[in-house]
Every structure is written in structure tokens, then in C-alpha cells.
C-alpha positions in Angstrom: 3.6 11.8 168.2 5.4 8.4 169.4 4.1 8.2 173.1 1.1 5.7 173.1 -2.1 7.0 173.9 -5.4 5.4 174.4 -8.6 7.5 174.5 -11.8 6.4 176.3 -15.1 7.9 175.1 -18.3 5.9 176.9 -20.4 8.5 175.2 -19.2 8.4 171.7 -22.4 6.4 170.5 -24.6 9.6 171.4 -25.1 12.2 168.6 -24.3 15.2 170.8 -21.6 17.0 168.8 -18.7 17.4 171.7 -18.1 14.3 172.6 -17.3 12.8 169.4 -15.7 16.2 167.9 -13.3 16.1 170.7 -12.4 12.5 170.5 -11.3 13.0 166.7 -9.5 16.1 167.1 -7.2 14.5 169.7 -7.0 11.4 167.2 -6.0 13.2 164.6 -3.3 15.2 166.6 -1.9 11.9 167.7 -1.9 10.3 164.4 -1.8 6.4 166.1 -3.9 6.4 169.4 -6.2 3.6 170.6 -9.9 4.6 171.1 -11.9 2.8 173.0 -15.4 3.4 172.3 -19.2 1.3 172.9 -20.3 -1.0 169.9 -22.6 1.4 168.3 -20.4 4.3 167.5 -21.9 5.8 164.5 -20.1 4.6 161.1 -18.8 7.8 160.0 -17.0 8.3 163.1 -15.3 5.2 162.8 -14.4 6.1 159.2 -13.0 9.2 160.5 -11.2 7.5 163.1 -9.3 5.0 160.9 -8.7 8.5 158.7 -7.0 9.8 161.4 -4.9 6.8 162.0 -6.3 5.3 165.4 -6.9 2.0 166.1 -11.0 1.1 167.5 -11.6 -1.0 170.4 -15.5 -1.5 170.7 -15.1 -4.6 173.1 -13.2 -5.7 176.1 -10.2 -7.7 175.4 -8.8 -9.7 177.7 -10.3 -12.3 180.9 -10.2 -9.3 183.4 -11.7 -6.4 181.0 -14.4 -9.2 179.8 -15.1 -10.2 183.9 -15.4 -6.4 184.3 -17.6 -5.8 181.5 -20.1 -8.7 182.7 -20.6 -7.2 185.8 -21.4 -3.8 184.7 -24.0 -5.1 182.7 -25.5 -7.0 185.7 -25.2 -3.7 187.4 -27.1 -1.9 184.5 -30.0 -4.9 184.4 -30.4 -3.9 188.3 -30.3 -0.4 187.9 -33.3 -0.8 185.5 -35.0 -3.3 187.6 -34.9 -0.8 190.4 -35.9 2.1 188.4 -39.2 0.3 187.7 -39.7 -0.6 191.4 -39.0 2.5 193.0 -40.5 5.0 190.0 -43.4 6.2 192.3 -42.8 9.4 194.7 -44.1 7.4 197.4 -40.7 5.6 198.0 -38.2 7.7 200.4 -35.6 9.8 198.3 -32.8 7.3 199.5 -34.9 4.2 197.8 -35.8 6.6 194.8 -31.8 7.0 194.1 -31.2 3.1 194.1 -31.4 2.9 190.3 -28.8 5.7 190.0 -26.3 4.1 192.7 -26.4 1.0 190.4 -26.1 3.1 187.3 -22.8 4.4 189.0 -21.4 1.4 189.6 -21.9 -0.1 186.3 -20.4 3.1 184.7 -17.3 3.0 187.1 -17.0 -1.0 186.3 -17.2 -0.2 182.4 -14.4 2.2 183.2 -12.4 -0.2 184.3 -13.1 -2.8 181.6 -12.0 -0.2 179.1 -8.9 1.0 181.2 -7.9 -2.6 181.3 -8.5 -3.1 177.6 -6.5 -0.1 176.6 -3.4 -1.6 178.8 -3.8 -5.0 176.8 -3.7 -3.4 173.4 -1.0 -1.1 174.0 2.2 -1.1 176.1 2.2 1.7 179.0 0.2 4.1 177.4 -0.9 7.1 178.5 -5.0 6.2 179.1 -7.6 9.0 179.5 -11.2 8.8 180.0 -12.5 11.8 178.2 -15.9 11.4 179.6 -15.8 9.9 183.3 -18.5 9.1 185.7 -19.0 11.5 188.5 -18.2 9.0 191.0 -16.4 6.0 192.2 -12.9 7.3 190.8 -11.0 5.0 192.9 -12.8 2.0 192.3 -12.0 2.2 188.4 -8.7 2.9 189.4 -8.0 0.3 191.7 -9.7 -2.2 189.0 -9.0 -0.8 186.0 -5.3 0.7 186.5 -3.9 3.9 185.8 -5.6 6.8 184.2 -7.0 10.5 183.9 -10.4 11.3 183.7 -12.3 14.2 182.7 -15.3 14.9 184.8 -17.4 17.6 183.2 -20.0 18.0 186.0 -21.3 16.3 189.2 -24.7 14.8 188.1 -25.5 12.6 191.1 -24.4 11.7 194.8 -22.6 8.5 196.1 -25.0 7.1 199.0 -23.9 5.0 202.2 -23.2 1.8 200.4 -21.3 3.3 197.3 -19.0 5.6 200.0 -18.2 2.4 201.8 -17.3 0.8 198.7 -15.1 3.8 198.0 -13.3 3.6 201.3 -12.3 0.0 200.2 -11.1 0.9 197.2 -9.1 3.8 198.4 -5.8 2.8 197.2 -7.2 3.2 193.9 -6.5 7.3 194.2 -2.8 6.6 193.4 -4.1 5.1 189.8 -6.1 8.1 188.8 -6.0 11.8 188.2 -9.0 13.6 187.8 -9.6 16.6 185.4 -11.9 19.3 186.0 -12.5 21.7 183.1 -13.4 24.4 185.6 -12.5 25.5 188.9 -16.2 25.4 190.2 -16.1 21.6 189.5 -12.8 21.5 190.8 -14.4 22.8 194.0 -17.1 20.3 194.1 -14.8 17.5 193.6 -12.5 18.2 195.9 -15.1 18.6 198.6 -16.6 15.4 198.1 -13.5 13.2 197.4 -11.0 15.0 199.5 -8.2 12.5 198.9 -8.6 12.5 195.4 -5.8 14.4 192.9 -7.9 17.4 191.0 -6.6 19.5 188.3 -8.2 22.2 186.0 -7.9 21.4 182.9 -10.1 22.4 179.7 -11.7 19.7 178.1 -12.7 21.7 174.7 -9.9 21.8 172.2 -9.5 24.8 169.4 -7.6 24.5 166.3 -6.8 27.3 163.9 -8.0 25.4 161.2 -11.6 25.6 162.7 -12.2 29.1 162.0 -15.1 29.8 159.4 -13.9 31.6 156.3 -15.4 34.9 154.6 -16.3 32.8 151.7 -17.9 29.9 154.0 -20.0 32.5 155.8 -21.5 33.8 152.4 -22.1 30.5 151.2 -24.1 29.5 154.5 -26.0 32.8 154.7 -27.2 32.4 151.0 -28.3 28.8 151.6 -30.7 30.1 154.0 -31.6 32.9 152.1 -30.2 35.8 154.4 -29.5 38.8 153.4 -27.3 41.3 154.8 -30.0 43.0 156.4 -30.9 39.9 158.4 -30.0 39.0 161.8 -29.4 35.5 162.6 -28.7 33.9 165.8 -27.3 30.4 166.4 -29.1 28.7 169.3 -27.2 25.0 169.4 -27.2 22.0 171.4 -29.9 20.4 173.3 -32.1 22.1 176.0 -31.0 20.6 179.1 -31.7 21.5 182.7 -28.7 24.0 182.8 -29.9 26.0 179.8 -32.2 29.1 180.8 -34.7 28.7 178.0 -37.4 30.6 179.6 -35.5 33.8 179.7 -34.9 33.2 176.0 -38.6 32.7 175.5 -39.5 36.0 177.6 -36.6 38.0 175.3 -38.0 36.8 172.1 -41.4 38.1 173.2 -40.0 41.5 174.0 -38.2 42.1 170.6 -38.7 45.0 168.4 -36.8 44.0 165.3 -37.0 40.7 163.4 -34.3 37.8 163.9 -33.8 34.4 162.5 -33.3 31.8 165.0 -31.0 28.9 163.8 -31.4 26.1 165.9 -30.3 22.2 166.1 -29.8 20.0 168.9 -31.2 17.5 171.0 -33.4 17.1 173.1 -35.8 20.4 171.9 -39.1 21.3 173.4 -41.4 21.2 170.4 -44.3 23.4 172.0 -41.9 26.3 172.7 -40.9 25.6 169.1 -44.3 26.3 168.0 -44.8 29.3 170.4 -41.3 31.0 168.9 -42.6 30.5 165.2 -45.8 32.2 166.3 -43.9 35.5 167.6 -44.4 38.4 165.0 -40.6 39.0 165.3 -39.1 35.5 165.2 -38.5 33.3 162.0 -37.6 29.9 163.4 -35.1 27.9 161.2 -34.7 24.1 162.5 -32.1 21.8 161.2 -32.6 18.2 161.5 -31.0 16.3 164.5 -29.0 14.4 164.9 -27.0 17.2 162.8 -23.6 16.6 161.1 -20.4 18.1 161.9 -20.9 20.0 158.7 -24.1 21.1 158.9 -23.8 22.3 162.3 -20.7 24.4 161.1 -22.8 26.1 158.3 -25.4 27.0 161.1 -22.7 28.9 162.7 -21.5 30.2 159.5 -24.9 31.6 158.7 -25.0 33.4 162.2 -24.4 36.6 163.3 -23.6 35.8 166.8 -24.5 32.6 169.1 -26.6 32.6 172.2 -25.9 30.8 175.4 -28.1 31.4 178.1 -28.0 29.6 181.6 -29.1 29.6 185.2 -27.3 31.5 187.6 -24.2 29.3 189.5 -23.9 26.9 186.7 -20.2 26.2 186.5 -19.4 23.6 184.3 -17.6 24.3 180.7 -19.6 25.5 178.1 -18.8 23.6 174.6 -21.2 26.6 172.9 -18.7 29.1 174.0 -15.8 26.9 172.7 -17.5 26.7 169.4 -17.7 30.7 169.3 -14.0 30.9 170.0 -13.1 28.2 167.8 -15.7 29.2 164.7 -14.5 32.6 165.1 -18.8 33.8 165.9 -19.6 36.7 168.1 -21.0 35.9 171.3 -24.1 36.8 173.1 -23.9 35.1 176.9 -25.1 35.2 180.3 -23.1 36.2 183.3 -24.2 32.7 185.1 -20.8 31.9 186.5 -18.4 34.3 187.7 -14.9 32.9 186.2 -16.5 33.0 182.4 -17.8 36.3 183.0 -14.4 37.5 184.0 -13.0 35.9 180.8 -15.4 37.4 178.4 -16.2 41.3 180.1 -15.0 43.8 178.2 -14.2 41.5 174.8 -15.3 43.4 171.9 -17.1 40.2 170.2 -19.4 39.4 173.5 -22.3 41.2 174.7 -23.0 39.6 178.1 -26.3 40.1 179.9 -27.6 39.5 183.6 -28.6 35.4 183.9 -32.3 35.4 183.8 -33.0 39.4 182.8 -35.3 38.7 179.7 -35.2 42.4 179.0 -31.5 43.1 178.8 -31.3 40.0 176.6 -34.2 41.3 174.0 -32.2 44.6 173.9 -29.0 43.0 173.1 -30.7 41.0 170.3 -32.6 44.4 169.1 -29.3 46.0 168.7 -27.7 43.6 166.6 -30.0 44.7 163.8 -28.1 47.9 163.5 -24.5 47.0 164.9 -23.0 43.7 164.2 -20.7 42.6 167.0 -16.9 41.7 165.4 -15.7 38.2 165.1 -13.4 37.2 167.8 -9.7 37.4 166.5 -7.7 34.4 165.5 -5.5 33.3 168.9 -8.4 34.2 171.0 -9.3 30.7 172.0 -5.8 30.2 173.1 -5.8 33.7 175.3 -8.8 32.5 177.2 -6.8 29.0 177.8 -8.5 26.8 175.3 -5.5 24.7 174.1 -5.1 23.1 170.7 -5.3 19.3 170.1 -1.2 19.1 170.0 -1.1 21.1 173.1 -4.0 18.7 174.9 -2.0 15.6 174.1 1.2 17.0 175.2 -0.4 18.0 178.5 -2.1 14.6 178.8 0.9 12.8 178.2 3.1 14.5 181.0 0.4 14.0 183.6 1.0 11.6 186.7 -2.2 9.8 187.8 -2.3 9.8 191.5 -1.0 13.4 191.9 -2.7 16.6 192.7 -1.7 19.6 191.4 
């Protein structure tokens, strides 16, 4: 693609899978992208970006970006200092939130520095922040310039000082378009920032080439010593607050048929893993973390289904659901959010259970021993609205910051 594209991924130094995977997929599809990332980006990701024809910038370029980066460092230092001071629960909630306010300010300043860097290295590029901060959008736009920003979830609030700063920077709303991966996140953003342009667009991408082959599946299962009679469930990703591991725990204790749990991710709960390993019907297979993309792919290849369990009302995009679609793996999923449930209801490769219902989850897992689920058909990801990397780039290039759609 000829149109200049700059991809900013503030979390490219984290080994959490989805950040770098999406970044690499888009860079490969474009073929000549500029990538702005933290200095500690893994060497393997650097090599893959180079192979994709991407240029990598890991520091600010130009005086304005350097000043913004320096100010961001000061804000980050202040966040750590105030975190040490206000850590005690004796302080009022507003004072205890002070470190988060400085962290949010530091993120906005780093984003502005990254946008400035992208505009210095490319002539009139489309600039996209793939994982943007949940607030101070207009400040990042005013100080950095025109860009698109994917906001995956709302994780913090803007207290009065930051809200005042946002009002002073309100002209920056003309320089940004916020992309929310789900309607639930869009509703949250529109409620908090009513003057901001917000549009629903999936962050996840899926390529037909991602699909696991029959040969890969046979090799992966053989590598783990899994026979056809064995039931294997993939439980991938760190155990973050949105994930309902308690319901999974209770369901595993009710099983009447044996299963193999294929687990990777970070962070995990070592005590709970030990409890699962002691259950009579559960065999835990733990993949070392951080796991490579190849190791995660092999884990999905060996699984009869992927398991997603979340608390009711969690409306952010699920990278694990996307994994199931792009790899072609059956899915067991909680009905935690209405829109996702509507898309998955009636799909032959999916089994839904009421969020928090351990008994129904256990029944679904038991039934898999006698009746395997079919794999999602090729093209299912597109049918459910997940774009290919090429389609995603075409969409981003045609977006106009500052417009609500």
C-alpha cells in the first residue's frame, strides 16, 4: 500500500500476545509502515518488523517530541512518588487516585511525543495509536497532531484537575478520532467525552492464513501425548480481573469426565493451579510464559475447544474469541455481554453458558468427551465482523480524525 502509515504501540514491550500480533499483522499487510514503539521492544519483534519492511523508531525525533517525552518522564516519576505516599487506605479515595492521574497524564504526553515523531519521519501519514490511554484524548491530539486512537477499555477516571486540563485542550478534539472495539466501550466513551468523535471498529484482525491445518493439529496433539479420546481445553491469557476464574474453578470440581487443561498466560494464580492439578478429573498442562506465538498456536492446535469465562457486563473486545475464529478452534464462552452473545448464539462451533454458572459449564465440558464441536468454517471471522489486516489498513487510511461517524 502506497499511503504512508504510522503505527504506534505503547505496549509493544509487553509479552501479552495481542499487542505485538496485531502490530505485526498490520505491518506485514502494509509493507512499508513506520512503527513507533518503546525502546525495550523484544528482539524477535524487531526482526519480524524488519522482515515486514517496516521502519522502527524507539525514541522521540525532533525537539518538540523530545520535550514531550521528557515531560512524560517527569509525570511518570511523580506518579511513582505519589503512589508511595498515598498507598495507605487511610487517605481519601481522591488522594489515593492521584498516582493514576499522573500516570494518565504521562501516557497522554508519551502518545503526543510518538505522534510528533511519526509526523517528523513520514510525510502526511495516517497515524494510529493501537493501544491508547483511556483519557486525555484531546490533549494528546492538541500536543501531538492528527491521529486515530484505539481505546480498548475504560480503566481509570479523570478527576477535576485533568478534566480542567481537558477543557483547556478541547480544540484537540478536531485532531483525533477514537475507535472503540465494541459498542459497550463506545457508549462509555461517548458518555464521558460527549464532544469527542467515537466510532465502533474491531481492533482484532484475522487472516485466512492463520487457520490451523489438520496436520498441525495432529502434530500438536502428538507432541503433548494426547490421543483422540482425550479432551483438551485451551485456557489462554493472563487471569485479569475481567476473567471469571472462580466459576471455572467450581466447574472443574464438578466434572465427571477427565479433561486436559492447556494453560498459558501471565499473570496466573499458582495456588489455584495447584488446586486444579489435585482434582481427580483434571490434568494441567502449563506452557512456560512468556510463550512464543508458535507455542500459543501449538496450544490452540492441540485443543478441542477454547474457553472464555468473564463476569457479567464485561463489554470489551475478547482477543480469545478472535483467536478461536482465526485459528479455527471451537469455542466455549460465557454469555457475559449481550452483543457478543447475539453473534455467537446458534453457531454450531460454540457452546454458551450463563456467566457465573459453574454447573452448566461443567456439563458442557463433560459432553465434549462424547461429542466434539466442529471447527468454525473458513470466513467465519469476516462473517462476525472481524476484518483482515488489509481491510483494516484500508479502513484506517480512509478515516478522518475529528469526525464522529
